[in-house]
PDB file of N, H, CA, C and O in Angstrom:
ATOM      1  N   UNK A   1     -10.883   6.046  -5.741  1.00  0.00           N
ATOM      2  CA  UNK A   1     -10.217   5.224  -6.716  1.00  0.00           C
ATOM      3  C   UNK A   1      -9.537   6.132  -7.732  1.00  0.00           C
ATOM      4  O   UNK A   1     -10.118   7.121  -8.179  1.00  0.00           O
ATOM      5  N   UNK A   2      -8.303   5.791  -8.094  1.00  0.00           N
ATOM      6  H   UNK A   2      -7.831   4.987  -7.731  1.00  0.00           H
ATOM      7  CA  UNK A   2      -7.557   6.590  -9.042  1.00  0.00           C
ATOM      8  C   UNK A   2      -6.696   7.656  -8.407  1.00  0.00           C
ATOM      9  O   UNK A   2      -5.931   8.326  -9.102  1.00  0.00           O
ATOM     10  N   UNK A   3      -6.803   7.832  -7.079  1.00  0.00           N
ATOM     11  H   UNK A   3      -7.424   7.288  -6.514  1.00  0.00           H
ATOM     12  CA  UNK A   3      -5.971   8.813  -6.385  1.00  0.00           C
ATOM     13  C   UNK A   3      -4.536   8.310  -6.315  1.00  0.00           C
ATOM     14  O   UNK A   3      -4.294   7.118  -6.127  1.00  0.00           O
ATOM     15  N   UNK A   4      -3.588   9.228  -6.469  1.00  0.00           N
ATOM     16  H   UNK A   4      -3.785  10.197  -6.622  1.00  0.00           H
ATOM     17  CA  UNK A   4      -2.184   8.888  -6.298  1.00  0.00           C
ATOM     18  C   UNK A   4      -1.732   9.429  -4.954  1.00  0.00           C
ATOM     19  O   UNK A   4      -1.953  10.597  -4.635  1.00  0.00           O
ATOM     20  N   UNK A   5      -1.098   8.570  -4.172  1.00  0.00           N
ATOM     21  H   UNK A   5      -0.919   7.621  -4.432  1.00  0.00           H
ATOM     22  CA  UNK A   5      -0.629   8.937  -2.838  1.00  0.00           C
ATOM     23  C   UNK A   5       0.828   8.516  -2.701  1.00  0.00           C
ATOM     24  O   UNK A   5       1.327   7.704  -3.481  1.00  0.00           O
ATOM     25  N   UNK A   6       1.500   9.074  -1.707  1.00  0.00           N
ATOM     26  H   UNK A   6       1.095   9.733  -1.074  1.00  0.00           H
ATOM     27  CA  UNK A   6       2.880   8.708  -1.395  1.00  0.00           C
ATOM     28  C   UNK A   6       2.861   7.922  -0.098  1.00  0.00           C
ATOM     29  O   UNK A   6       2.285   8.360   0.898  1.00  0.00           O
ATOM     30  N   UNK A   7       3.494   6.759  -0.117  1.00  0.00           N
ATOM     31  H   UNK A   7       3.962   6.403  -0.926  1.00  0.00           H
ATOM     32  CA  UNK A   7       3.545   5.939   1.087  1.00  0.00           C
ATOM     33  C   UNK A   7       4.467   6.578   2.109  1.00  0.00           C
ATOM     34  O   UNK A   7       5.551   7.057   1.776  1.00  0.00           O
ATOM     35  N   UNK A   8       4.029   6.578   3.339  1.00  0.00           N
ATOM     36  H   UNK A   8       3.149   6.189   3.610  1.00  0.00           H
ATOM     37  CA  UNK A   8       4.807   7.083   4.462  1.00  0.00           C
ATOM     38  C   UNK A   8       5.287   5.876   5.258  1.00  0.00           C
ATOM     39  O   UNK A   8       4.783   4.769   5.070  1.00  0.00           O
ATOM     40  N   UNK A   9       6.243   6.078   6.132  1.00  0.00           N
ATOM     41  H   UNK A   9       6.653   6.978   6.284  1.00  0.00           H
ATOM     42  CA  UNK A   9       6.713   4.970   6.967  1.00  0.00           C
ATOM     43  C   UNK A   9       5.578   4.514   7.869  1.00  0.00           C
ATOM     44  O   UNK A   9       5.049   5.315   8.640  1.00  0.00           O
ATOM     45  N   UNK A  10       5.192   3.244   7.789  1.00  0.00           N
ATOM     46  H   UNK A  10       5.622   2.594   7.163  1.00  0.00           H
ATOM     47  CA  UNK A  10       4.091   2.767   8.631  1.00  0.00           C
ATOM     48  C   UNK A  10       4.502   2.695  10.094  1.00  0.00           C
ATOM     49  O   UNK A  10       5.637   2.340  10.414  1.00  0.00           O
ATOM     50  N   UNK A  11       3.583   3.028  10.964  1.00  0.00           N
ATOM     51  H   UNK A  11       2.661   3.315  10.704  1.00  0.00           H
ATOM     52  CA  UNK A  11       3.828   2.941  12.405  1.00  0.00           C
ATOM     53  C   UNK A  11       3.209   1.639  12.888  1.00  0.00           C
ATOM     54  O   UNK A  11       2.158   1.633  13.528  1.00  0.00           O
ATOM     55  N   UNK A  12       3.869   0.554  12.576  1.00  0.00           N
ATOM     56  H   UNK A  12       4.723   0.559  12.056  1.00  0.00           H
ATOM     57  CA  UNK A  12       3.341  -0.766  12.880  1.00  0.00           C
ATOM     58  C   UNK A  12       4.492  -1.711  13.186  1.00  0.00           C
ATOM     59  O   UNK A  12       5.646  -1.289  13.266  1.00  0.00           O
ATOM     60  N   UNK A  13       4.181  -2.966  13.354  1.00  0.00           N
ATOM     61  H   UNK A  13       3.244  -3.309  13.289  1.00  0.00           H
ATOM     62  CA  UNK A  13       5.204  -3.935  13.723  1.00  0.00           C
ATOM     63  C   UNK A  13       6.270  -4.063  12.626  1.00  0.00           C
ATOM     64  O   UNK A  13       5.955  -4.026  11.437  1.00  0.00           O
ATOM     65  N   UNK A  14       7.525  -4.212  13.038  1.00  0.00           N
ATOM     66  H   UNK A  14       7.780  -4.241  14.005  1.00  0.00           H
ATOM     67  CA  UNK A  14       8.643  -4.294  12.090  1.00  0.00           C
ATOM     68  C   UNK A  14       8.482  -5.418  11.067  1.00  0.00           C
ATOM     69  O   UNK A  14       8.930  -5.282   9.929  1.00  0.00           O
ATOM     70  N   UNK A  15       7.854  -6.514  11.453  1.00  0.00           N
ATOM     71  H   UNK A  15       7.490  -6.625  12.378  1.00  0.00           H
ATOM     72  CA  UNK A  15       7.676  -7.635  10.532  1.00  0.00           C
ATOM     73  C   UNK A  15       6.838  -7.218   9.317  1.00  0.00           C
ATOM     74  O   UNK A  15       7.157  -7.592   8.189  1.00  0.00           O
ATOM     75  N   UNK A  16       5.777  -6.452   9.543  1.00  0.00           N
ATOM     76  H   UNK A  16       5.517  -6.149  10.460  1.00  0.00           H
ATOM     77  CA  UNK A  16       4.949  -5.983   8.432  1.00  0.00           C
ATOM     78  C   UNK A  16       5.731  -5.007   7.563  1.00  0.00           C
ATOM     79  O   UNK A  16       5.628  -5.054   6.337  1.00  0.00           O
ATOM     80  N   UNK A  17       6.506  -4.130   8.177  1.00  0.00           N
ATOM     81  H   UNK A  17       6.590  -4.092   9.172  1.00  0.00           H
ATOM     82  CA  UNK A  17       7.324  -3.184   7.410  1.00  0.00           C
ATOM     83  C   UNK A  17       8.299  -3.929   6.501  1.00  0.00           C
ATOM     84  O   UNK A  17       8.468  -3.565   5.337  1.00  0.00           O
ATOM     85  N   UNK A  18       8.939  -4.968   7.030  1.00  0.00           N
ATOM     86  H   UNK A  18       8.802  -5.264   7.976  1.00  0.00           H
ATOM     87  CA  UNK A  18       9.869  -5.764   6.230  1.00  0.00           C
ATOM     88  C   UNK A  18       9.152  -6.460   5.078  1.00  0.00           C
ATOM     89  O   UNK A  18       9.654  -6.490   3.954  1.00  0.00           O
ATOM     90  N   UNK A  19       7.983  -7.016   5.359  1.00  0.00           N
ATOM     91  H   UNK A  19       7.575  -6.991   6.272  1.00  0.00           H
ATOM     92  CA  UNK A  19       7.230  -7.725   4.320  1.00  0.00           C
ATOM     93  C   UNK A  19       6.810  -6.769   3.203  1.00  0.00           C
ATOM     94  O   UNK A  19       6.921  -7.111   2.026  1.00  0.00           O
ATOM     95  N   UNK A  20       6.333  -5.589   3.555  1.00  0.00           N
ATOM     96  H   UNK A  20       6.243  -5.311   4.512  1.00  0.00           H
ATOM     97  CA  UNK A  20       5.958  -4.607   2.538  1.00  0.00           C
ATOM     98  C   UNK A  20       7.173  -4.210   1.700  1.00  0.00           C
ATOM     99  O   UNK A  20       7.069  -4.063   0.482  1.00  0.00           O
ATOM    100  N   UNK A  21       8.323  -4.038   2.352  1.00  0.00           N
ATOM    101  H   UNK A  21       8.408  -4.157   3.341  1.00  0.00           H
ATOM    102  CA  UNK A  21       9.548  -3.687   1.632  1.00  0.00           C
ATOM    103  C   UNK A  21       9.971  -4.817   0.696  1.00  0.00           C
ATOM    104  O   UNK A  21      10.427  -4.557  -0.418  1.00  0.00           O
ATOM    105  N   UNK A  22       9.825  -6.066   1.133  1.00  0.00           N
ATOM    106  H   UNK A  22       9.454  -6.278   2.038  1.00  0.00           H
ATOM    107  CA  UNK A  22      10.154  -7.209   0.276  1.00  0.00           C
ATOM    108  C   UNK A  22       9.286  -7.225  -0.975  1.00  0.00           C
ATOM    109  O   UNK A  22       9.737  -7.626  -2.048  1.00  0.00           O
ATOM    110  N   UNK A  23       8.045  -6.788  -0.830  1.00  0.00           N
ATOM    111  H   UNK A  23       7.679  -6.463   0.042  1.00  0.00           H
ATOM    112  CA  UNK A  23       7.137  -6.731  -1.973  1.00  0.00           C
ATOM    113  C   UNK A  23       7.433  -5.538  -2.879  1.00  0.00           C
ATOM    114  O   UNK A  23       6.945  -5.476  -4.008  1.00  0.00           O
ATOM    115  N   UNK A  24       8.232  -4.594  -2.388  1.00  0.00           N
ATOM    116  H   UNK A  24       8.629  -4.644  -1.471  1.00  0.00           H
ATOM    117  CA  UNK A  24       8.556  -3.410  -3.170  1.00  0.00           C
ATOM    118  C   UNK A  24       7.793  -2.171  -2.764  1.00  0.00           C
ATOM    119  O   UNK A  24       7.901  -1.135  -3.420  1.00  0.00           O
ATOM    120  N   UNK A  25       7.021  -2.257  -1.688  1.00  0.00           N
ATOM    121  H   UNK A  25       6.934  -3.099  -1.154  1.00  0.00           H
ATOM    122  CA  UNK A  25       6.257  -1.106  -1.197  1.00  0.00           C
ATOM    123  C   UNK A  25       7.056  -0.431  -0.090  1.00  0.00           C
ATOM    124  O   UNK A  25       7.105  -0.912   1.042  1.00  0.00           O
ATOM    125  N   UNK A  26       7.685   0.696  -0.437  1.00  0.00           N
ATOM    126  H   UNK A  26       7.646   1.087  -1.357  1.00  0.00           H
ATOM    127  CA  UNK A  26       8.565   1.387   0.500  1.00  0.00           C
ATOM    128  C   UNK A  26       8.107   2.827   0.712  1.00  0.00           C
ATOM    129  O   UNK A  26       7.444   3.422  -0.137  1.00  0.00           O
ATOM    130  N   UNK A  27       8.477   3.361   1.861  1.00  0.00           N
ATOM    131  H   UNK A  27       9.016   2.877   2.551  1.00  0.00           H
ATOM    132  CA  UNK A  27       8.165   4.760   2.165  1.00  0.00           C
ATOM    133  C   UNK A  27       8.757   5.659   1.090  1.00  0.00           C
ATOM    134  O   UNK A  27       9.882   5.450   0.637  1.00  0.00           O
ATOM    135  N   UNK A  28       7.984   6.660   0.690  1.00  0.00           N
ATOM    136  H   UNK A  28       7.070   6.830   1.058  1.00  0.00           H
ATOM    137  CA  UNK A  28       8.431   7.618  -0.304  1.00  0.00           C
ATOM    138  C   UNK A  28       8.005   7.302  -1.725  1.00  0.00           C
ATOM    139  O   UNK A  28       8.147   8.144  -2.612  1.00  0.00           O
ATOM    140  N   UNK A  29       7.485   6.107  -1.961  1.00  0.00           N
ATOM    141  H   UNK A  29       7.369   5.422  -1.241  1.00  0.00           H
ATOM    142  CA  UNK A  29       7.069   5.773  -3.325  1.00  0.00           C
ATOM    143  C   UNK A  29       5.627   6.187  -3.566  1.00  0.00           C
ATOM    144  O   UNK A  29       4.801   6.166  -2.653  1.00  0.00           O
ATOM    145  N   UNK A  30       5.337   6.562  -4.794  1.00  0.00           N
ATOM    146  H   UNK A  30       6.008   6.580  -5.535  1.00  0.00           H
ATOM    147  CA  UNK A  30       3.978   6.939  -5.188  1.00  0.00           C
ATOM    148  C   UNK A  30       3.236   5.708  -5.682  1.00  0.00           C
ATOM    149  O   UNK A  30       3.783   4.897  -6.429  1.00  0.00           O
ATOM    150  N   UNK A  31       1.992   5.579  -5.259  1.00  0.00           N
ATOM    151  H   UNK A  31       1.548   6.238  -4.652  1.00  0.00           H
ATOM    152  CA  UNK A  31       1.135   4.495  -5.739  1.00  0.00           C
ATOM    153  C   UNK A  31      -0.217   5.085  -6.123  1.00  0.00           C
ATOM    154  O   UNK A  31      -0.652   6.095  -5.571  1.00  0.00           O
ATOM    155  N   UNK A  32      -0.861   4.442  -7.067  1.00  0.00           N
ATOM    156  H   UNK A  32      -0.507   3.622  -7.516  1.00  0.00           H
ATOM    157  CA  UNK A  32      -2.205   4.831  -7.478  1.00  0.00           C
ATOM    158  C   UNK A  32      -3.177   3.808  -6.936  1.00  0.00           C
ATOM    159  O   UNK A  32      -3.010   2.605  -7.140  1.00  0.00           O
ATOM    160  N   UNK A  33      -4.196   4.290  -6.242  1.00  0.00           N
ATOM    161  H   UNK A  33      -4.332   5.267  -6.076  1.00  0.00           H
ATOM    162  CA  UNK A  33      -5.193   3.414  -5.638  1.00  0.00           C
ATOM    163  C   UNK A  33      -6.143   2.947  -6.729  1.00  0.00           C
ATOM    164  O   UNK A  33      -6.697   3.752  -7.478  1.00  0.00           O
ATOM    165  N   UNK A  34      -6.323   1.623  -6.805  1.00  0.00           N
ATOM    166  H   UNK A  34      -5.873   0.970  -6.197  1.00  0.00           H
ATOM    167  CA  UNK A  34      -7.171   1.049  -7.841  1.00  0.00           C
ATOM    168  C   UNK A  34      -8.444   0.456  -7.279  1.00  0.00           C
ATOM    169  O   UNK A  34      -9.016   0.962  -6.314  1.00  0.00           O
ATOM    170  N   UNK A  35      -8.866  -0.607  -7.892  1.00  0.00           N
ATOM    171  H   UNK A  35      -8.401  -1.018  -8.676  1.00  0.00           H
ATOM    172  CA  UNK A  35     -10.158  -1.221  -7.580  1.00  0.00           C
ATOM    173  C   UNK A  35     -10.174  -1.899  -6.217  1.00  0.00           C
ATOM    174  O   UNK A  35      -9.133  -2.229  -5.648  1.00  0.00           O
ATOM    175  N   UNK A  36     -11.387  -2.095  -5.714  1.00  0.00           N
ATOM    176  H   UNK A  36     -12.233  -1.826  -6.176  1.00  0.00           H
ATOM    177  CA  UNK A  36     -11.577  -2.809  -4.452  1.00  0.00           C
ATOM    178  C   UNK A  36     -11.431  -4.302  -4.690  1.00  0.00           C
ATOM    179  O   UNK A  36     -11.705  -4.802  -5.781  1.00  0.00           O
ATOM    180  N   UNK A  37     -10.994  -5.007  -3.649  1.00  0.00           N
ATOM    181  H   UNK A  37     -10.771  -4.601  -2.763  1.00  0.00           H
ATOM    182  CA  UNK A  37     -10.921  -6.462  -3.696  1.00  0.00           C
ATOM    183  C   UNK A  37     -12.010  -7.033  -2.804  1.00  0.00           C
ATOM    184  O   UNK A  37     -12.633  -6.308  -2.028  1.00  0.00           O
ATOM    185  N   UNK A  38     -12.233  -8.319  -2.917  1.00  0.00           N
ATOM    186  H   UNK A  38     -11.727  -8.908  -3.547  1.00  0.00           H
ATOM    187  CA  UNK A  38     -13.183  -8.980  -2.019  1.00  0.00           C
ATOM    188  C   UNK A  38     -12.667  -8.821  -0.596  1.00  0.00           C
ATOM    189  O   UNK A  38     -11.475  -9.005  -0.348  1.00  0.00           O
ATOM    190  N   UNK A  39     -13.526  -8.489   0.318  1.00  0.00           N
ATOM    191  H   UNK A  39     -14.494  -8.339   0.116  1.00  0.00           H
ATOM    192  CA  UNK A  39     -13.115  -8.321   1.703  1.00  0.00           C
ATOM    193  C   UNK A  39     -12.703  -6.907   2.065  1.00  0.00           C
ATOM    194  O   UNK A  39     -12.315  -6.657   3.206  1.00  0.00           O
ATOM    195  N   UNK A  40     -12.778  -5.970   1.120  1.00  0.00           N
ATOM    196  H   UNK A  40     -13.094  -6.173   0.193  1.00  0.00           H
ATOM    197  CA  UNK A  40     -12.514  -4.576   1.446  1.00  0.00           C
ATOM    198  C   UNK A  40     -11.108  -4.093   1.204  1.00  0.00           C
ATOM    199  O   UNK A  40     -10.787  -2.959   1.560  1.00  0.00           O
ATOM    200  N   UNK A  41     -10.255  -4.905   0.614  1.00  0.00           N
ATOM    201  H   UNK A  41     -10.515  -5.826   0.324  1.00  0.00           H
ATOM    202  CA  UNK A  41      -8.903  -4.469   0.290  1.00  0.00           C
ATOM    203  C   UNK A  41      -8.903  -3.600  -0.961  1.00  0.00           C
ATOM    204  O   UNK A  41      -9.957  -3.233  -1.481  1.00  0.00           O
ATOM    205  N   UNK A  42      -7.719  -3.282  -1.426  1.00  0.00           N
ATOM    206  H   UNK A  42      -6.863  -3.580  -1.004  1.00  0.00           H
ATOM    207  CA  UNK A  42      -7.562  -2.477  -2.639  1.00  0.00           C
ATOM    208  C   UNK A  42      -6.392  -3.006  -3.457  1.00  0.00           C
ATOM    209  O   UNK A  42      -5.466  -3.624  -2.931  1.00  0.00           O
ATOM    210  N   UNK A  43      -6.461  -2.751  -4.742  1.00  0.00           N
ATOM    211  H   UNK A  43      -7.213  -2.249  -5.170  1.00  0.00           H
ATOM    212  CA  UNK A  43      -5.324  -2.982  -5.618  1.00  0.00           C
ATOM    213  C   UNK A  43      -4.639  -1.631  -5.775  1.00  0.00           C
ATOM    214  O   UNK A  43      -5.289  -0.640  -6.109  1.00  0.00           O
ATOM    215  N   UNK A  44      -3.325  -1.585  -5.536  1.00  0.00           N
ATOM    216  H   UNK A  44      -2.797  -2.390  -5.265  1.00  0.00           H
ATOM    217  CA  UNK A  44      -2.567  -0.355  -5.755  1.00  0.00           C
ATOM    218  C   UNK A  44      -1.545  -0.619  -6.848  1.00  0.00           C
ATOM    219  O   UNK A  44      -1.068  -1.741  -7.014  1.00  0.00           O
ATOM    220  N   UNK A  45      -1.217   0.434  -7.591  1.00  0.00           N
ATOM    221  H   UNK A  45      -1.605   1.346  -7.456  1.00  0.00           H
ATOM    222  CA  UNK A  45      -0.322   0.291  -8.726  1.00  0.00           C
ATOM    223  C   UNK A  45       0.825   1.279  -8.597  1.00  0.00           C
ATOM    224  O   UNK A  45       0.634   2.442  -8.240  1.00  0.00           O
ATOM    225  N   UNK A  46       2.029   0.783  -8.901  1.00  0.00           N
ATOM    226  H   UNK A  46       2.184  -0.161  -9.192  1.00  0.00           H
ATOM    227  CA  UNK A  46       3.206   1.634  -8.957  1.00  0.00           C
ATOM    228  C   UNK A  46       3.999   1.214 -10.186  1.00  0.00           C
ATOM    229  O   UNK A  46       4.494   0.090 -10.261  1.00  0.00           O
ATOM    230  N   UNK A  47       4.115   2.110 -11.137  1.00  0.00           N
ATOM    231  H   UNK A  47       3.713   3.024 -11.076  1.00  0.00           H
ATOM    232  CA  UNK A  47       4.772   1.752 -12.393  1.00  0.00           C
ATOM    233  C   UNK A  47       3.985   0.652 -13.082  1.00  0.00           C
ATOM    234  O   UNK A  47       2.785   0.795 -13.319  1.00  0.00           O
ATOM    235  N   UNK A  48       4.656  -0.446 -13.403  1.00  0.00           N
ATOM    236  H   UNK A  48       5.631  -0.562 -13.211  1.00  0.00           H
ATOM    237  CA  UNK A  48       3.984  -1.573 -14.049  1.00  0.00           C
ATOM    238  C   UNK A  48       3.572  -2.648 -13.055  1.00  0.00           C
ATOM    239  O   UNK A  48       3.007  -3.669 -13.448  1.00  0.00           O
ATOM    240  N   UNK A  49       3.846  -2.431 -11.773  1.00  0.00           N
ATOM    241  H   UNK A  49       4.305  -1.602 -11.454  1.00  0.00           H
ATOM    242  CA  UNK A  49       3.517  -3.426 -10.740  1.00  0.00           C
ATOM    243  C   UNK A  49       2.173  -3.122 -10.101  1.00  0.00           C
ATOM    244  O   UNK A  49       1.815  -1.962  -9.897  1.00  0.00           O
ATOM    245  N   UNK A  50       1.432  -4.184  -9.786  1.00  0.00           N
ATOM    246  H   UNK A  50       1.723  -5.126  -9.952  1.00  0.00           H
ATOM    247  CA  UNK A  50       0.155  -4.057  -9.080  1.00  0.00           C
ATOM    248  C   UNK A  50       0.219  -4.931  -7.838  1.00  0.00           C
ATOM    249  O   UNK A  50       0.757  -6.038  -7.871  1.00  0.00           O
ATOM    250  N   UNK A  51      -0.338  -4.423  -6.740  1.00  0.00           N
ATOM    251  H   UNK A  51      -0.776  -3.524  -6.714  1.00  0.00           H
ATOM    252  CA  UNK A  51      -0.324  -5.122  -5.459  1.00  0.00           C
ATOM    253  C   UNK A  51      -1.737  -5.172  -4.901  1.00  0.00           C
ATOM    254  O   UNK A  51      -2.411  -4.145  -4.827  1.00  0.00           O
ATOM    255  N   UNK A  52      -2.190  -6.352  -4.510  1.00  0.00           N
ATOM    256  H   UNK A  52      -1.643  -7.187  -4.570  1.00  0.00           H
ATOM    257  CA  UNK A  52      -3.480  -6.489  -3.826  1.00  0.00           C
ATOM    258  C   UNK A  52      -3.192  -6.469  -2.333  1.00  0.00           C
ATOM    259  O   UNK A  52      -2.451  -7.313  -1.830  1.00  0.00           O
ATOM    260  N   UNK A  53      -3.774  -5.510  -1.623  1.00  0.00           N
ATOM    261  H   UNK A  53      -4.376  -4.824  -2.032  1.00  0.00           H
ATOM    262  CA  UNK A  53      -3.504  -5.335  -0.197  1.00  0.00           C
ATOM    263  C   UNK A  53      -4.807  -5.494   0.568  1.00  0.00           C
ATOM    264  O   UNK A  53      -5.813  -4.864   0.243  1.00  0.00           O
ATOM    265  N   UNK A  54      -4.779  -6.339   1.584  1.00  0.00           N
ATOM    266  H   UNK A  54      -3.961  -6.850   1.849  1.00  0.00           H
ATOM    267  CA  UNK A  54      -5.995  -6.590   2.360  1.00  0.00           C
ATOM    268  C   UNK A  54      -6.352  -5.385   3.234  1.00  0.00           C
ATOM    269  O   UNK A  54      -5.511  -4.528   3.504  1.00  0.00           O
ATOM    270  N   UNK A  55      -7.593  -5.337   3.661  1.00  0.00           N
ATOM    271  H   UNK A  55      -8.276  -6.034   3.442  1.00  0.00           H
ATOM    272  CA  UNK A  55      -8.126  -4.200   4.422  1.00  0.00           C
ATOM    273  C   UNK A  55      -7.339  -3.949   5.702  1.00  0.00           C
ATOM    274  O   UNK A  55      -7.039  -2.800   6.026  1.00  0.00           O
ATOM    275  N   UNK A  56      -7.002  -5.006   6.433  1.00  0.00           N
ATOM    276  H   UNK A  56      -7.246  -5.939   6.170  1.00  0.00           H
ATOM    277  CA  UNK A  56      -6.292  -4.841   7.708  1.00  0.00           C
ATOM    278  C   UNK A  56      -4.928  -4.194   7.501  1.00  0.00           C
ATOM    279  O   UNK A  56      -4.526  -3.330   8.281  1.00  0.00           O
ATOM    280  N   UNK A  57      -4.215  -4.605   6.455  1.00  0.00           N
ATOM    281  H   UNK A  57      -4.541  -5.306   5.822  1.00  0.00           H
ATOM    282  CA  UNK A  57      -2.908  -4.011   6.162  1.00  0.00           C
ATOM    283  C   UNK A  57      -3.065  -2.559   5.733  1.00  0.00           C
ATOM    284  O   UNK A  57      -2.279  -1.703   6.140  1.00  0.00           O
ATOM    285  N   UNK A  58      -4.073  -2.275   4.915  1.00  0.00           N
ATOM    286  H   UNK A  58      -4.711  -2.971   4.584  1.00  0.00           H
ATOM    287  CA  UNK A  58      -4.318  -0.889   4.496  1.00  0.00           C
ATOM    288  C   UNK A  58      -4.533   0.026   5.689  1.00  0.00           C
ATOM    289  O   UNK A  58      -4.059   1.162   5.700  1.00  0.00           O
ATOM    290  N   UNK A  59      -5.245  -0.465   6.689  1.00  0.00           N
ATOM    291  H   UNK A  59      -5.630  -1.388   6.680  1.00  0.00           H
ATOM    292  CA  UNK A  59      -5.521   0.351   7.875  1.00  0.00           C
ATOM    293  C   UNK A  59      -4.253   0.669   8.657  1.00  0.00           C
ATOM    294  O   UNK A  59      -4.220   1.652   9.397  1.00  0.00           O
ATOM    295  N   UNK A  60      -3.209  -0.145   8.508  1.00  0.00           N
ATOM    296  H   UNK A  60      -3.236  -0.943   7.907  1.00  0.00           H
ATOM    297  CA  UNK A  60      -1.953   0.081   9.216  1.00  0.00           C
ATOM    298  C   UNK A  60      -0.981   0.957   8.428  1.00  0.00           C
ATOM    299  O   UNK A  60       0.001   1.448   8.985  1.00  0.00           O
ATOM    300  N   UNK A  61      -1.245   1.154   7.147  1.00  0.00           N
ATOM    301  H   UNK A  61      -2.043   0.755   6.695  1.00  0.00           H
ATOM    302  CA  UNK A  61      -0.344   1.926   6.296  1.00  0.00           C
ATOM    303  C   UNK A  61      -0.667   3.415   6.390  1.00  0.00           C
ATOM    304  O   UNK A  61      -1.829   3.807   6.506  1.00  0.00           O
ATOM    305  N   UNK A  62       0.379   4.233   6.337  1.00  0.00           N
ATOM    306  H   UNK A  62       1.322   3.914   6.243  1.00  0.00           H
ATOM    307  CA  UNK A  62       0.229   5.687   6.349  1.00  0.00           C
ATOM    308  C   UNK A  62       0.550   6.225   4.957  1.00  0.00           C
ATOM    309  O   UNK A  62       1.468   5.743   4.294  1.00  0.00           O
ATOM    310  N   UNK A  63      -0.209   7.221   4.523  1.00  0.00           N
ATOM    311  H   UNK A  63      -0.955   7.613   5.062  1.00  0.00           H
ATOM    312  CA  UNK A  63       0.034   7.832   3.216  1.00  0.00           C
ATOM    313  C   UNK A  63       0.011   9.348   3.335  1.00  0.00           C
ATOM    314  O   UNK A  63      -0.588   9.913   4.251  1.00  0.00           O
ATOM    315  N   UNK A  64       0.676   9.986   2.387  1.00  0.00           N
ATOM    316  H   UNK A  64       1.162   9.527   1.643  1.00  0.00           H
ATOM    317  CA  UNK A  64       0.655  11.442   2.240  1.00  0.00           C
ATOM    318  C   UNK A  64      -0.057  11.728   0.931  1.00  0.00           C
ATOM    319  O   UNK A  64       0.146  11.019  -0.055  1.00  0.00           O
ATOM    320  N   UNK A  65      -0.877  12.745   0.912  1.00  0.00           N
ATOM    321  H   UNK A  65      -1.042  13.321   1.712  1.00  0.00           H
ATOM    322  CA  UNK A  65      -1.570  13.094  -0.343  1.00  0.00           C
ATOM    323  C   UNK A  65      -0.860  14.216  -1.035  1.00  0.00           C
ATOM    324  O   UNK A  65      -1.288  14.651  -2.104  1.00  0.00           O
TER     325      UNK A  65
END
């Protein structure tokens, strides 16, 4: 918790990539990993925006440290 990572292009279905981009989560952006959510997800923060991401989606996302 509190680690800052850079999102990498996810190697997953195009529909999920589009949905993440619509939410503002794009490859190359830095996010800070926050608190856990119910069900094992995480809240991530970028600038003033916060995103709650479920565990299954997190497992499909790639990050660079």
